[in-house]
N, C-alpha and C positions, 0 to 999 in steps of 0.2 A: 571539462571532463574531470580533470587532475585534481582539479580545487575540490568540486565533491565528492571524490573517492578519498580524499583527506578529509574533510568534514565528516562524512559517514563514518570513517573509522574512528574516528576521536569521540563522536558523540557519544550518550547513552542514555540507555533504553529509560523510557518512562515508565514508573512502576503503577500509574493508572490504568485500570479495566476500560477500555473501549470497545462495543459494537460495531461493526461494518458488516456492512450487506454483501453478500457476494452472489452475483446474478449470472447463473449459466442460459446458454441458449443453444439450440441443437447446430451444429453444423455438419451437414453431410452424415457422417459417420462417428463423430467425434465432438463433444463438446467443447464449448469455446465460453471465456470469460467475457460478459456483456458491458460494453465502456473500460476495456481492460484499462486503459489510458488515467481513467478518472479513477478507478477503484487501486491502481499504485499508488496516485497521487493520497487517497484516503488513508492507506495501508501505511505509507509512508510517515504520514500526519500522526495518524495514531501511535505509532511505534517511538517516533522520536519527541512528540509534543505532548502526547497525551489526549489529542483531540481530534475528531474525525471530518471536523468541520473546514 
């Protein structure tokens, strides 16, 4: 975890614009991100590499 924190802190954000779908689903009285782990991975890749693949 320490290595990841250091690499993220040193990383530069990509200047390329990327669209990522955010799917929400109802969960009792609140909304929840559907496939939240996959979404977080796509967001990370988009932010740091400029791709959502």
